[in-house]
GULO-929188 format. One record per residue (C-alpha): residue number from 0; residue in three letters; chain; x, y, z negated. Coordinates in pm, 1 decimal, decimal comma, m for minus. Last residue first. Layout:
num:NUM; residuo:ALA; cadena:A; xx:X; yy:Y; zz:Z
...
***
This chain:
num:207; residuo:ALA; cadena:A; xx:2917,0; yy:4393,5; zz:873,6
num:206; residuo:ALA; cadena:A; xx:2555,3; yy:4274,5; zz:905,1
num:205; residuo:ASP; cadena:A; xx:2649,3; yy:4036,6; zz:1186,3
num:204; residuo:SER; cadena:A; xx:2924,6; yy:3886,6; zz:970,8
num:203; residuo:ALA; cadena:A; xx:2687,6; yy:3842,2; zz:675,7
num:202; residuo:THR; cadena:A; xx:2429,8; yy:3668,8; zz:896,7
num:201; residuo:THR; cadena:A; xx:2693,5; yy:3438,9; zz:1045,2
num:200; residuo:LYS; cadena:A; xx:2823,5; yy:3350,5; zz:699,5
num:199; residuo:ASP; cadena:A; xx:2470,1; yy:3276,6; zz:574,8
num:198; residuo:GLN; cadena:A; xx:2403,8; yy:3052,9; zz:877,1
num:197; residuo:ASP; cadena:A; xx:2723,6; yy:2860,0; zz:813,6
num:196; residuo:GLN; cadena:A; xx:2621,9; yy:2810,5; zz:450,9
num:195; residuo:GLU; cadena:A; xx:2274,2; yy:2692,4; zz:556,1
num:194; residuo:SER; cadena:A; xx:2427,6; yy:2445,9; zz:800,6
num:193; residuo:PHE; cadena:A; xx:2652,6; yy:2317,4; zz:523,9
num:192; residuo:LEU; cadena:A; xx:2350,8; yy:2252,5; zz:301,1
num:191; residuo:GLY; cadena:A; xx:2163,8; yy:2085,4; zz:587,0
num:190; residuo:ASP; cadena:A; xx:2449,1; yy:1844,8; zz:646,7
num:189; residuo:VAL; cadena:A; xx:2419,2; yy:1743,2; zz:281,3
num:188; residuo:HIS; cadena:A; xx:2043,4; yy:1694,7; zz:321,4
num:187; residuo:VAL; cadena:A; xx:2083,8; yy:1480,4; zz:632,8
num:186; residuo:ALA; cadena:A; xx:2351,1; yy:1268,3; zz:468,6
num:185; residuo:VAL; cadena:A; xx:2127,6; yy:1207,7; zz:166,4
num:184; residuo:SER; cadena:A; xx:1832,7; yy:1125,9; zz:395,9
num:183; residuo:ASP; cadena:A; xx:2031,1; yy:841,4; zz:549,1
num:182; residuo:LEU; cadena:A; xx:2104,8; yy:695,2; zz:206,4
num:181; residuo:ASP; cadena:A; xx:1732,7; yy:671,5; zz:117,2
num:180; residuo:ALA; cadena:A; xx:1692,5; yy:334,0; zz:285,4
num:179; residuo:ASP; cadena:A; xx:1960,6; yy:196,3; zz:54,1
num:178; residuo:PHE; cadena:A; xx:1774,7; yy:337,5; zz:m248,2
num:177; residuo:LEU; cadena:A; xx:1455,0; yy:162,1; zz:m145,9
num:176; residuo:THR; cadena:A; xx:1640,7; yy:m160,1; zz:m70,8
num:175; residuo:THR; cadena:A; xx:1802,2; yy:m152,9; zz:m417,2
num:174; residuo:TYR; cadena:A; xx:1465,9; yy:m134,7; zz:m592,6
num:173; residuo:ILE; cadena:A; xx:1497,0; yy:m422,2; zz:m838,6
num:172; residuo:ASP; cadena:A; xx:1874,2; yy:m408,2; zz:m880,7
num:171; residuo:LEU; cadena:A; xx:1881,7; yy:m27,8; zz:m900,6
num:170; residuo:THR; cadena:A; xx:1611,9; yy:m21,5; zz:m1168,5
num:169; residuo:MET; cadena:A; xx:1793,8; yy:m292,9; zz:m1364,2
num:168; residuo:ALA; cadena:A; xx:2117,1; yy:m95,8; zz:m1343,7
num:167; residuo:ALA; cadena:A; xx:1934,3; yy:210,8; zz:m1475,7
num:166; residuo:SER; cadena:A; xx:1869,6; yy:14,1; zz:m1793,3
num:165; residuo:ALA; cadena:A; xx:1593,3; yy:m144,3; zz:m2002,6
num:164; residuo:HIS; cadena:A; xx:1326,2; yy:m44,2; zz:m1753,1
num:163; residuo:GLY; cadena:A; xx:1031,7; yy:166,2; zz:m1870,8
num:162; residuo:LEU; cadena:A; xx:910,5; yy:272,6; zz:m1527,3
num:161; residuo:GLN; cadena:A; xx:934,7; yy:646,2; zz:m1597,3
num:160; residuo:ARG; cadena:A; xx:1260,0; yy:610,7; zz:m1789,4
num:159; residuo:GLN; cadena:A; xx:1425,1; yy:409,7; zz:m1512,6
num:158; residuo:ILE; cadena:A; xx:1293,2; yy:653,2; zz:m1250,9
num:157; residuo:VAL; cadena:A; xx:1448,7; yy:943,8; zz:m1441,8
num:156; residuo:LYS; cadena:A; xx:1776,7; yy:756,0; zz:m1471,5
num:155; residuo:VAL; cadena:A; xx:1766,8; yy:680,5; zz:m1096,5
num:154; residuo:ASN; cadena:A; xx:1737,3; yy:1052,2; zz:m1020,6
num:153; residuo:ALA; cadena:A; xx:1422,8; yy:1142,9; zz:m827,1
num:152; residuo:GLY; cadena:A; xx:1466,2; yy:1225,4; zz:m458,4
num:151; residuo:ALA; cadena:A; xx:1096,0; yy:1237,3; zz:m372,1
num:150; residuo:SER; cadena:A; xx:1141,2; yy:924,8; zz:m161,4
num:149; residuo:VAL; cadena:A; xx:1275,9; yy:742,1; zz:m467,7
num:148; residuo:MET; cadena:A; xx:977,7; yy:856,1; zz:m674,0
num:147; residuo:LEU; cadena:A; xx:728,0; yy:756,4; zz:m405,1
num:146; residuo:GLY; cadena:A; xx:885,8; yy:411,9; zz:m372,9
num:145; residuo:ALA; cadena:A; xx:867,9; yy:359,2; zz:m748,3
num:144; residuo:ALA; cadena:A; xx:500,5; yy:458,3; zz:m744,6
num:143; residuo:VAL; cadena:A; xx:421,2; yy:202,9; zz:m473,9
num:142; residuo:HIS; cadena:A; xx:612,8; yy:m57,4; zz:m675,8
num:141; residuo:ARG; cadena:A; xx:386,4; yy:7,7; zz:m974,8
num:140; residuo:LEU; cadena:A; xx:88,1; yy:m28,7; zz:m739,3
num:139; residuo:GLY; cadena:A; xx:202,4; yy:m388,0; zz:m685,7
num:138; residuo:HIS; cadena:A; xx:149,4; yy:m449,5; zz:m1056,8
num:137; residuo:PRO; cadena:A; xx:m218,3; yy:m360,4; zz:m1011,1
num:136; residuo:THR; cadena:A; xx:m225,8; yy:m613,2; zz:m725,6
num:135; residuo:VAL; cadena:A; xx:m206,6; yy:m533,7; zz:m355,2
num:134; residuo:ARG; cadena:A; xx:m367,7; yy:m655,4; zz:m35,0
num:133; residuo:PRO; cadena:A; xx:m275,3; yy:m442,0; zz:264,3
num:132; residuo:ILE; cadena:A; xx:m487,9; yy:m150,0; zz:385,7
num:131; residuo:ASP; cadena:A; xx:m549,8; yy:m81,2; zz:754,5
num:130; residuo:LYS; cadena:A; xx:m911,4; yy:34,8; zz:720,1
num:129; residuo:GLY; cadena:A; xx:m1154,5; yy:m144,4; zz:952,5
num:128; residuo:ASP; cadena:A; xx:m1462,3; yy:m117,0; zz:734,0
num:127; residuo:ALA; cadena:A; xx:m1412,6; yy:m475,6; zz:615,2
num:126; residuo:GLN; cadena:A; xx:m1060,0; yy:m377,8; zz:508,5
num:125; residuo:ALA; cadena:A; xx:m1197,2; yy:m102,8; zz:284,1
num:124; residuo:ARG; cadena:A; xx:m1450,4; yy:m340,8; zz:130,4
num:123; residuo:LYS; cadena:A; xx:m1176,3; yy:m598,4; zz:70,6
num:122; residuo:ILE; cadena:A; xx:m953,0; yy:m336,8; zz:m90,6
num:121; residuo:ALA; cadena:A; xx:m1229,9; yy:m225,6; zz:m326,9
num:120; residuo:ARG; cadena:A; xx:m1306,9; yy:m584,2; zz:m425,7
num:119; residuo:GLU; cadena:A; xx:m940,9; yy:m664,2; zz:m493,3
num:118; residuo:LEU; cadena:A; xx:m909,4; yy:m362,9; zz:m721,1
num:117; residuo:TRP; cadena:A; xx:m1216,6; yy:m459,0; zz:m928,1
num:116; residuo:GLY; cadena:A; xx:m1115,1; yy:m826,3; zz:m948,7
num:115; residuo:GLY; cadena:A; xx:m1250,2; yy:m1104,7; zz:m728,0
num:114; residuo:GLY; cadena:A; xx:m979,2; yy:m1291,5; zz:m542,1
num:113; residuo:THR; cadena:A; xx:m674,8; yy:m1197,3; zz:m745,5
num:112; residuo:LYS; cadena:A; xx:m773,3; yy:m1083,0; zz:m1093,1
num:111; residuo:SER; cadena:A; xx:m805,5; yy:m715,4; zz:m1179,5
num:110; residuo:VAL; cadena:A; xx:m713,0; yy:m699,5; zz:m1548,9
num:109; residuo:PRO; cadena:A; xx:m998,9; yy:m611,3; zz:m1777,9
num:108; residuo:LEU; cadena:A; xx:m1038,2; yy:m257,2; zz:m1918,1
num:107; residuo:PRO; cadena:A; xx:m979,9; yy:m258,5; zz:m2292,9
num:106; residuo:SER; cadena:A; xx:m1268,5; yy:m301,9; zz:m2543,1
num:105; residuo:GLY; cadena:A; xx:m1506,4; yy:m15,3; zz:m2618,3
num:104; residuo:ASP; cadena:A; xx:m1826,8; yy:m217,3; zz:m2575,0
num:103; residuo:PRO; cadena:A; xx:m1899,8; yy:m48,8; zz:m2240,9
num:102; residuo:ARG; cadena:A; xx:m1552,8; yy:m152,1; zz:m2117,4
num:101; residuo:GLN; cadena:A; xx:m1254,3; yy:77,5; zz:m2158,9
num:100; residuo:TRP; cadena:A; xx:m999,9; yy:300,0; zz:m1990,9
num:99; residuo:ILE; cadena:A; xx:m920,2; yy:613,3; zz:m2193,1
num:98; residuo:LEU; cadena:A; xx:m908,9; yy:411,7; zz:m2515,0
num:97; residuo:GLU; cadena:A; xx:m1041,5; yy:596,4; zz:m2818,4
num:96; residuo:ASP; cadena:A; xx:m821,1; yy:759,1; zz:m3086,2
num:95; residuo:PRO; cadena:A; xx:m869,6; yy:1118,6; zz:m2966,1
num:94; residuo:ALA; cadena:A; xx:m1245,9; yy:1073,4; zz:m2909,4
num:93; residuo:ARG; cadena:A; xx:m1326,7; yy:1003,9; zz:m2548,0
num:92; residuo:MET; cadena:A; xx:m1549,0; yy:1166,1; zz:m2285,9
num:91; residuo:ALA; cadena:A; xx:m1304,4; yy:1447,5; zz:m2204,9
num:90; residuo:VAL; cadena:A; xx:m1030,4; yy:1189,2; zz:m2146,8
num:89; residuo:LEU; cadena:A; xx:m1243,3; yy:1018,2; zz:m1882,0
num:88; residuo:PRO; cadena:A; xx:m1320,6; yy:1345,1; zz:m1702,8
num:87; residuo:ALA; cadena:A; xx:m945,6; yy:1435,8; zz:m1704,3
num:86; residuo:ILE; cadena:A; xx:m833,7; yy:1097,7; zz:m1562,9
num:85; residuo:LYS; cadena:A; xx:m865,8; yy:1192,2; zz:m1194,9
num:84; residuo:GLU; cadena:A; xx:m729,9; yy:1545,6; zz:m1232,3
num:83; residuo:CYS; cadena:A; xx:m430,9; yy:1421,7; zz:m1429,0
num:82; residuo:ALA; cadena:A; xx:m359,2; yy:1165,4; zz:m1155,1
num:81; residuo:ILE; cadena:A; xx:m358,6; yy:1435,6; zz:m885,8
num:80; residuo:LYS; cadena:A; xx:m138,6; yy:1658,4; zz:m1103,1
num:79; residuo:PRO; cadena:A; xx:134,7; yy:1397,3; zz:m1137,9
num:78; residuo:VAL; cadena:A; xx:183,4; yy:1232,3; zz:m1479,8
num:77; residuo:SER; cadena:A; xx:540,2; yy:1240,1; zz:m1614,4
num:76; residuo:ILE; cadena:A; xx:634,9; yy:984,5; zz:m1875,0
num:75; residuo:GLU; cadena:A; xx:720,3; yy:991,1; zz:m2243,7
num:74; residuo:ARG; cadena:A; xx:867,3; yy:674,0; zz:m2389,0
num:73; residuo:SER; cadena:A; xx:805,8; yy:423,2; zz:m2667,5
num:72; residuo:LYS; cadena:A; xx:1053,8; yy:143,6; zz:m2718,9
num:71; residuo:GLY; cadena:A; xx:1021,7; yy:m235,6; zz:m2726,7
num:70; residuo:SER; cadena:A; xx:1123,7; yy:m250,9; zz:m2361,7
num:69; residuo:LYS; cadena:A; xx:806,0; yy:m443,4; zz:m2277,5
num:68; residuo:PRO; cadena:A; xx:591,1; yy:m175,6; zz:m2440,7
num:67; residuo:THR; cadena:A; xx:461,7; yy:m259,7; zz:m2790,1
num:66; residuo:GLY; cadena:A; xx:173,5; yy:m487,0; zz:m2880,8
num:65; residuo:LEU; cadena:A; xx:m201,3; yy:m527,9; zz:m2845,2
num:64; residuo:THR; cadena:A; xx:m329,9; yy:m872,5; zz:m2749,6
num:63; residuo:PRO; cadena:A; xx:m600,3; yy:m898,7; zz:m2485,8
num:62; residuo:THR; cadena:A; xx:m898,1; yy:m1137,2; zz:m2527,9
num:61; residuo:LYS; cadena:A; xx:m964,5; yy:m1353,3; zz:m2222,1
num:60; residuo:THR; cadena:A; xx:m632,9; yy:m1524,4; zz:m2293,6
num:59; residuo:LEU; cadena:A; xx:m268,6; yy:m1420,6; zz:m2246,5
num:58; residuo:TYR; cadena:A; xx:m377,9; yy:m1072,4; zz:m2139,6
num:57; residuo:ILE; cadena:A; xx:m112,6; yy:m839,2; zz:m2281,8
num:56; residuo:TYR; cadena:A; xx:m196,2; yy:m484,1; zz:m2393,1
num:55; residuo:ASN; cadena:A; xx:84,3; yy:m232,7; zz:m2437,7
num:54; residuo:ARG; cadena:A; xx:148,5; yy:52,7; zz:m2677,1
num:53; residuo:SER; cadena:A; xx:390,3; yy:346,1; zz:m2709,0
num:52; residuo:ILE; cadena:A; xx:366,4; yy:510,4; zz:m2367,6
num:51; residuo:THR; cadena:A; xx:329,3; yy:883,7; zz:m2426,1
num:50; residuo:ALA; cadena:A; xx:172,2; yy:1072,4; zz:m2136,9
num:49; residuo:ARG; cadena:A; xx:272,2; yy:1400,4; zz:m1974,6
num:48; residuo:GLY; cadena:A; xx:129,6; yy:1643,5; zz:m1720,5
num:47; residuo:ARG; cadena:A; xx:186,4; yy:1943,5; zz:m1944,2
num:46; residuo:GLU; cadena:A; xx:m176,5; yy:2056,6; zz:m1937,3
num:45; residuo:LEU; cadena:A; xx:m304,5; yy:1698,6; zz:m1925,9
num:44; residuo:ASP; cadena:A; xx:m127,9; yy:1594,5; zz:m2244,8
num:43; residuo:VAL; cadena:A; xx:m195,4; yy:1222,5; zz:m2285,3
num:42; residuo:ASP; cadena:A; xx:m159,7; yy:987,4; zz:m2582,9
num:41; residuo:CYS; cadena:A; xx:m445,5; yy:1141,5; zz:m2782,7
num:40; residuo:ALA; cadena:A; xx:m698,8; yy:1016,1; zz:m2527,5
num:39; residuo:ARG; cadena:A; xx:m575,9; yy:662,4; zz:m2585,9
num:38; residuo:LEU; cadena:A; xx:m353,6; yy:461,9; zz:m2354,1
num:37; residuo:ALA; cadena:A; xx:m360,1; yy:83,4; zz:m2395,7
num:36; residuo:ILE; cadena:A; xx:m512,2; yy:34,7; zz:m2048,6
num:35; residuo:MET; cadena:A; xx:m211,4; yy:205,5; zz:m1891,8
num:34; residuo:GLU; cadena:A; xx:55,4; yy:10,8; zz:m2079,1
num:33; residuo:GLY; cadena:A; xx:m105,3; yy:m321,8; zz:m1988,4
num:32; residuo:PHE; cadena:A; xx:m115,9; yy:m221,0; zz:m1621,7
num:31; residuo:ARG; cadena:A; xx:254,1; yy:m133,3; zz:m1623,1
num:30; residuo:VAL; cadena:A; xx:344,9; yy:229,0; zz:m1562,5
num:29; residuo:GLY; cadena:A; xx:456,2; yy:344,5; zz:m1217,6
num:28; residuo:THR; cadena:A; xx:319,1; yy:698,9; zz:m1253,9
num:27; residuo:THR; cadena:A; xx:174,0; yy:760,3; zz:m906,4
num:26; residuo:ALA; cadena:A; xx:22,3; yy:428,1; zz:m798,4
num:25; residuo:LEU; cadena:A; xx:m84,5; yy:322,2; zz:m1149,9
num:24; residuo:PHE; cadena:A; xx:m258,7; yy:651,3; zz:m1225,4
num:23; residuo:TRP; cadena:A; xx:m426,1; yy:680,6; zz:m885,4
num:22; residuo:ILE; cadena:A; xx:m561,8; yy:326,1; zz:m900,7
num:21; residuo:ALA; cadena:A; xx:m674,8; yy:365,3; zz:m1262,2
num:20; residuo:ALA; cadena:A; xx:m853,0; yy:693,0; zz:m1189,3
num:19; residuo:GLU; cadena:A; xx:m1058,5; yy:525,1; zz:m917,1
num:18; residuo:TYR; cadena:A; xx:m1137,6; yy:239,3; zz:m1154,9
num:17; residuo:GLN; cadena:A; xx:m1235,5; yy:485,6; zz:m1427,2
num:16; residuo:PRO; cadena:A; xx:m1452,0; yy:684,8; zz:m1189,4
num:15; residuo:THR; cadena:A; xx:m1681,1; yy:395,3; zz:m1089,9
num:14; residuo:ASN; cadena:A; xx:m1919,8; yy:542,7; zz:m833,7
num:13; residuo:ARG; cadena:A; xx:m1633,4; yy:663,0; zz:m613,9
num:12; residuo:HIS; cadena:A; xx:m1477,9; yy:315,9; zz:m624,9
num:11; residuo:TYR; cadena:A; xx:m1480,2; yy:240,3; zz:m253,1
num:10; residuo:ASN; cadena:A; xx:m1337,2; yy:583,0; zz:m173,4
num:9; residuo:CYS; cadena:A; xx:m1047,6; yy:487,2; zz:m401,4
num:8; residuo:THR; cadena:A; xx:m915,8; yy:249,2; zz:m135,2
num:7; residuo:ARG; cadena:A; xx:m895,2; yy:521,6; zz:127,0
num:6; residuo:PRO; cadena:A; xx:m756,6; yy:765,7; zz:m129,7
num:5; residuo:CYS; cadena:A; xx:m476,4; yy:520,8; zz:m215,7
num:4; residuo:SER; cadena:A; xx:m390,9; yy:405,5; zz:137,5
num:3; residuo:LYS; cadena:A; xx:m225,5; yy:736,0; zz:231,3
num:2; residuo:LEU; cadena:A; xx:18,2; yy:698,7; zz:m60,3
num:1; residuo:THR; cadena:A; xx:114,3; yy:356,2; zz:72,9
num:0; residuo:MET; cadena:A; xx:0,0; yy:0,0; zz:0,0
***
């Protein structure tokens, strides 16, 4: 899935705002699904575009178990404006200690299972309408976010912190192809810096 695929898929969850918000949040922040559904209203700062990841739900059975993030440490992540806008109505509905994503009984949002989950259903409806959207799992949206961050030129340490990896080396190992593909753009940007310097010198010479 790509950034363009997100709104196309979300169109099939317009009547279920929390699913739409979940897709945007996962695809732009890179958090794990269990970390997202453990977020409470008090864990996000929409004005600053930040969220504190300090909890994580694990579905070993039908009933999720609440624990700590995989790294064992809490972290603060950046939340893009588009994701903040999507989750804002949900946050406004919740008390500070309530889950942002929840079932009618207040329990955590269920994981989207392959074959019939909420994400799978939206993708199938989009594909049935002729949309070119590949199948993806909630965890797959984490990789979409990583790709966006690399393309945006984010430092590997920043990406490591955002994704919650134990080390920058782990981030590089997992997404090495993304960073390799970004090497060409590095050369282009460096060439652009020298071109700007040459242009400045020419302008200064003409002015003299």
